[in-house]
Structures are given as C-alpha cells and as structure tokens.
C-alpha positions in Angstrom: -41.8 -36.8 0.6 -41.8 -33.0 1.2 -39.8 -32.5 -2.0 -42.3 -34.5 -4.0 -45.2 -32.4 -2.6 -43.4 -29.2 -3.6 -42.8 -30.4 -7.1 -46.5 -31.3 -7.5 -47.6 -27.9 -6.2 -45.5 -25.9 -8.6 -46.1 -28.1 -11.7 -47.1 -26.0 -14.7 -50.7 -26.7 -15.9 -51.0 -28.5 -19.2 -53.7 -28.1 -21.8 -54.8 -31.4 -23.4 -57.3 -31.9 -26.3 -59.0 -35.2 -25.3 -61.6 -35.2 -28.1 -62.1 -33.4 -31.4 -64.7 -34.2 -34.0 -66.7 -32.6 -36.8 -70.3 -33.8 -36.5 -71.0 -31.8 -39.7 -69.5 -29.0 -41.7 -71.3 -26.5 -39.5 -70.9 -28.3 -36.2 -67.5 -28.9 -34.7 -66.8 -30.2 -31.2 -63.7 -30.1 -29.0 -63.1 -31.2 -25.4 -60.1 -30.0 -23.4 -58.6 -30.4 -20.0 -56.3 -28.1 -18.1 -54.5 -29.4 -15.0 -53.2 -29.4 -12.4 -54.7 -26.2 -10.9 -54.9 -24.9 -7.4 -58.2 -24.7 -5.6 -60.3 -21.9 -7.1 -58.2 -21.4 -10.2 -60.3 -23.7 -12.5 -63.5 -21.6 -11.9 -61.6 -18.3 -12.5 -60.1 -19.6 -15.8 -63.3 -21.4 -16.9 -65.6 -18.4 -16.4 -63.2 -16.0 -18.1 -62.5 -18.1 -21.1 -66.2 -19.0 -21.6 -67.2 -15.3 -21.7 -64.5 -14.5 -24.2 -65.3 -17.5 -26.4 -69.0 -16.6 -26.6 -68.7 -12.8 -27.0 -65.3 -11.7 -28.2 -64.3 -13.9 -31.1 -64.6 -12.6 -34.7 -66.6 -14.1 -37.5 -67.5 -13.4 -41.1 -71.0 -12.7 -42.4 -73.0 -11.4 -45.3 -74.3 -8.0 -44.1 -76.0 -6.7 -47.2 -77.5 -7.8 -50.5 -78.4 -5.9 -53.7 -81.0 -7.4 -56.1 -81.6 -6.3 -59.6 -85.0 -4.8 -60.3 -86.4 -5.4 -56.8 -87.7 -2.6 -54.6 -89.4 -4.4 -51.6 -88.2 -7.1 -49.2 -91.4 -9.1 -49.5 -91.4 -9.1 -53.3 -92.1 -12.3 -55.1 -89.9 -13.0 -58.2 -91.5 -14.9 -61.0 -89.7 -18.2 -61.5 -88.2 -18.3 -58.0 -89.9 -20.3 -55.3 -88.6 -18.1 -52.4 -89.5 -14.4 -51.8 -86.7 -11.8 -51.4 -87.1 -12.1 -47.6 -86.6 -15.8 -47.6 -83.5 -15.5 -49.8 -82.1 -12.9 -47.3 -82.7 -15.3 -44.4 -80.9 -18.0 -46.3 -78.0 -15.7 -47.0 -77.9 -14.8 -43.3 -77.3 -18.5 -42.4 -74.3 -19.0 -44.6 -71.1 -19.6 -42.7 -68.0 -17.9 -44.1 -64.4 -17.7 -43.1 -62.2 -14.8 -43.9 -58.5 -14.1 -43.3 -58.7 -10.4 -44.1 -60.3 -7.4 -42.4 -62.5 -4.8 -44.0 -65.4 -5.0 -46.4 -65.3 -7.6 -49.1 -67.7 -8.2 -52.0 -69.2 -11.3 -53.4 -71.9 -12.0 -56.0 -74.3 -14.5 -57.4 -75.0 -14.7 -61.2 -77.1 -17.7 -62.0 -79.4 -18.7 -64.9 -82.2 -21.1 -64.1 -83.6 -23.6 -63.8 -81.3 -24.4 -60.9 -81.0 -25.0 -57.2 -78.8 -22.2 -56.0 -76.5 -23.0 -53.1 -73.6 -21.4 -51.3 -71.3 -23.0 -53.8 -72.6 -20.6 -56.4 -71.4 -17.5 -54.6 -68.4 -15.8 -56.3 -66.0 -14.8 -53.5 -62.6 -13.0 -53.2 -59.6 -15.3 -52.5 -59.5 -14.3 -48.8 -63.1 -15.6 -48.1 -64.3 -19.1 -48.3 -67.6 -20.9 -47.7 -67.7 -23.5 -44.9 -70.7 -25.5 -46.2 -71.2 -25.2 -49.9 -74.5 -27.1 -49.8 -76.4 -24.4 -47.9 -79.5 -23.6 -49.8 -80.2 -20.0 -51.1 -83.0 -20.2 -53.7 -84.7 -22.5 -56.2 -85.1 -21.3 -59.8 -87.7 -23.2 -61.7 -87.6 -21.2 -64.9 -85.0 -19.9 -67.3 -84.5 -16.6 -65.5 -81.5 -14.7 -64.2 -80.7 -14.3 -60.5 -78.2 -11.5 -59.9 -77.2 -10.5 -56.3 -74.3 -8.4 -55.1 -73.2 -9.2 -51.6 -71.4 -7.2 -48.9 -69.2 -9.3 -46.6 -67.7 -8.1 -43.3 -65.6 -9.5 -40.5 -66.6 -8.5 -37.0 -67.7 -9.6 -33.5 -71.0 -9.9 -31.6 -74.3 -9.1 -33.2 -75.3 -6.3 -35.6 -79.0 -5.4 -35.9 -79.2 -3.4 -39.2 -81.3 -0.3 -39.5 -83.3 -0.5 -42.7 -83.6 3.3 -42.8 -79.9 3.5 -43.6 -80.5 1.6 -46.9 -82.6 2.5 -49.9 -84.8 -0.5 -50.8 -85.8 1.3 -54.0 -82.3 0.6 -55.3 -82.7 -3.1 -54.4 -80.4 -2.8 -51.4 -81.4 -4.8 -48.3 -79.4 -5.1 -45.0 -79.0 -8.4 -43.3 -78.6 -8.8 -39.5 -75.3 -10.4 -38.7 -74.2 -12.8 -35.9 -70.4 -12.7 -36.0 -70.2 -15.6 -33.5 -68.3 -18.7 -34.6 -68.7 -20.3 -31.2 -72.2 -21.7 -30.6 -71.9 -23.1 -27.1 -69.3 -23.5 -24.3 -69.5 -25.7 -21.1 -67.0 -26.1 -18.4 -66.8 -28.3 -15.3 -64.4 -28.8 -12.5 -63.1 -32.0 -10.8 -61.3 -31.6 -7.5 -58.9 -34.2 -6.0 -56.3 -34.5 -3.2 -52.7 -34.3 -4.2 -50.3 -34.7 -1.3 -51.6 -32.3 1.4 -53.5 -29.9 -0.9 -56.6 -29.9 -3.1 -56.0 -29.5 -6.8 -58.4 -29.2 -9.7 -58.9 -30.2 -13.3 -60.8 -27.9 -15.7 -62.9 -29.6 -18.4 -63.9 -27.4 -21.3 -66.3 -28.2 -24.1 -66.6 -26.0 -27.2 -69.0 -26.2 -30.1 -68.4 -24.0 -33.2 -70.1 -23.5 -36.5 -67.1 -24.5 -38.6 -65.9 -20.9 -39.1 -63.3 -21.7 -36.5 -62.2 -25.1 -35.2 -62.7 -25.4 -31.4 -58.9 -25.5 -30.9 -58.6 -22.3 -33.0 -61.4 -20.7 -31.0 -59.6 -21.5 -27.7 -56.4 -20.0 -29.1 -58.0 -16.8 -30.2 -59.9 -16.5 -26.9 -56.6 -16.9 -25.0 -55.0 -14.1 -27.2 -57.9 -11.8 -26.4 -57.5 -12.4 -22.6 -53.9 -11.6 -22.9 -54.9 -8.3 -24.7 -57.2 -7.4 -21.8 -54.5 -7.8 -19.2 -51.6 -6.2 -21.1 -52.4 -2.7 -19.8 -51.8 -4.0 -16.2 -48.5 -5.5 -17.3 -47.4 -2.2 -18.8 -48.5 -0.1 -15.8 -45.0 -0.1 -14.4 -43.7 1.7 -17.5 -46.2 4.6 -17.4 -45.3 7.8 -15.7 -48.3 8.3 -13.4 -48.2 11.3 -11.1 -49.9 10.8 -7.8 -51.0 13.3 -5.2 -49.0 13.3 -1.9 -52.0 12.4 0.2 -52.8 9.4 -2.1 -49.2 8.2 -2.2 -48.9 8.3 1.6 -51.6 5.6 1.9 -50.3 3.4 -0.9 -47.4 1.0 -1.3 -44.9 2.6 -3.7 -44.9 0.9 -7.1 -41.8 -0.9 -8.2 -39.6 1.4 -10.4 -39.0 0.3 -14.0 -35.3 0.1 -13.2 -36.1 -2.9 -10.9 -37.7 -4.8 -13.8 -35.0 -6.9 -15.5 -34.4 -6.6 -19.2 -35.2 -10.3 -19.6 -38.7 -9.8 -18.0 -39.5 -6.8 -20.3 -38.3 -8.8 -23.3 -40.7 -11.7 -22.3 -43.7 -9.3 -22.1 -43.0 -7.8 -25.5 -42.1 -11.1 -27.2 -45.5 -12.6 -26.3 -47.4 -9.9 -28.1 -49.0 -10.5 -31.5 -48.5 -8.2 -34.5 -52.2 -7.3 -34.5 -51.6 -5.7 -31.1 -48.9 -3.4 -32.4 -51.1 -0.7 -34.1 -49.3 -1.1 -37.5 -51.1 0.0 -40.6 -53.2 -2.5 -42.5 -50.6 -2.7 -45.2 -47.8 -3.6 -42.8 -50.0 -6.1 -40.9 -51.1 -7.9 -44.1 -47.5 -8.1 -45.4 -46.2 -9.5 -42.2 -49.0 -12.1 -41.9 -48.3 -13.3 -45.5 -44.7 -13.7 -44.5 -45.8 -15.9 -41.6 -44.7 -13.3 -39.0 -47.3 -13.6 -36.2 -45.6 -12.3 -33.0 -43.2 -9.6 -32.0 -40.7 -12.4 -31.3 -40.9 -13.5 -34.9 -40.5 -9.9 -36.1 -37.4 -9.4 -33.9 -35.6 -12.1 -35.8 -35.8 -10.1 -39.1 -33.0 -7.7 -40.0 -33.6 -4.6 -42.2 -32.4 -6.6 -45.2 -34.8 -9.4 -44.4 -37.7 -7.0 -44.1 -36.9 -5.4 -47.4 -37.3 -8.8 -49.1 -40.9 -9.2 -47.9 -43.3 -8.7 -50.8 -45.1 -5.4 -51.0 -43.4 -4.1 -47.8 -41.9 -0.8 -48.9 -38.9 1.1 -47.5 -41.1 3.5 -45.5 -42.9 0.6 -43.9 -39.6 -1.0 -43.0 -38.5 2.3 -41.4 -41.7 2.3 -39.3 -41.1 -1.2 -38.1 -37.5 -0.6 -37.2 -38.5 2.7 -35.4 -41.1 0.8 -33.4 -38.6 -1.9 -32.4 -36.1 0.8 -31.2 -38.8 2.5 -29.1 -39.5 -0.6 -27.1 -35.9 -1.6 -26.8 -35.9 -4.7 -29.1 -32.9 -3.6 -31.2 
C-alpha cells in the first residue's frame, strides 16, 4: 500500500488534449488537461501559461499601406464604396501566418468592378492568409485599386505614430495586434489520492487561426523555458561575492559537482532560436528541419556542409559554438 502511494506521488504529469475544433477559419478552440499535480502546482502553472499565451506569443500583421494618388486617410475614392480609412480597418483585421522574421511586402492590384477580399493579396511564399474571404473593398466601377502592404511579425500591440509617415505620399500606418490567442481560461479540480490531495489543471485556449491552440501552448511553453534558462545557467557564471555577503549565504554548488549528463540535458532542450545564430544560419537550419540543439548535435561537419545555402563560414561558426558548450 505504501509503495502504491509513493508511485502515485511521483508520477510524471501528462498533458492530454481532450477537445480540439475549428468553429471557423478565425476561431479555433482547444481544451487540455494536465495531471496529476500536487496541491498548489496547478495554479502556479495555469497562471504562468495563461499570461504567456496572452502576451508573449508572436503573430503576423499588416502594419502599413501605400495607396496610389491618395493623400488623406479619410479620402473617398470614386468607384469604391469604402473610404481609405475603412479599407485600412479592413486590412487591420486580416489574419496572417508567417514562418519568417523581418519585414515582408505584399500588394493588391485589382481592376473593378469586383469585391476585393484577402484572397486578392499577393504575398511572399513565407506568408499566407488564414481566411481568404475577409472583405477589403468593393469596386463598383472599372477602376484600378493598387495598394502596397508592409507585413511584420511581432508580439503585443503596436500603436503607430502617424507623424512618422508622410500621408502626402499615400503612406498610412496601421495599428497592429500581434496576438494569435484571443482568450485563455483555466480551472482546477482537486481530489484525494491515497493520503494526499492532487490536482488536475484544465486549460481552454481560443485562437484566431494564426496558430492552432496546440501550437500556441507549445510556443508558450518554449517561452517559459526561455525565461527560466538564466537561472539554470547561474551555476556556470563566475560571480564574485563580497565576503560579508558570502558569510550569510549558503555556498553555491560548484560546476564540477554538476554531472556532464545534467549539463547535456540542459543544453539539448534548447531551441536553435535561443542560440543567437545569425538570421542566415537560423533560416538554413529551420529549412533542414533542425529545431533543437539536440538535433544540431547529430550533424557532423560533412552533414552541415550539405545543407543548402549554409556556407563554410557558417559551418565553422556552428562547430565553434558546439565546442564552446562542450557538445563536441
């Protein structure tokens, strides 16, 4: 009986997706459970993951539009039902997904009469529209609508300053909400297991389709790992303390006391976007389906040289990095 209780108390928590559905292209829902957890752990995890889901995940938005022969946001274009301002608001609502960082460009080149939707946006290969039916403008005459678009990937909100743009050139900023997660709820169920109270964490996630709920949860977990990595690395930093401070503190564990296997686990769990590689190296590794340092450690110099667009200098940089952290 005692052995059974010990096994229950040390059982590793399991994450289960109990429901996943797409109510529409711009509304996805996922429900997850995490259990068993000790008393108090569910609230700690639920609160942290909710804050990260709502505030730290990246999204892709249109942040600027340039119109031909337009000098004011509230101008009315003959043959188009919407004003420039209304078109900008419609562009703001378009949900995009991008696998690349940096600024990308899109465009709209349409001859009326036509109902212009998100499907008519010309995008680079790394960017795609989630809902192609989203309305942009209605052209009721045989006129041209030409718009150049600036597309960015970021996080949080950006309130644009119009003074940074010259409307006389037809350039208008668009406030951006880089937030793929629309809402998050969590609840906790407590129950007795043997002689202790355990908990189940229920987590509900709604997204705009830019990320699936499961993807959002995965990205949020990665971000939380990033936040705590400095604490995990603290043992490797050479921190000089004053004598008076050290007398009142418990001495830290020397790095020599940390096993090689433990250090290896810490590094292997890192993702390549945490390694401060150049954009070129990062993009090449991602295209080769190398996502973690563990994946990267399985590649020899010869294997790395075979990766498309990854030059010799980049390979040297990768190998030097691996030597510095003791992977090779």
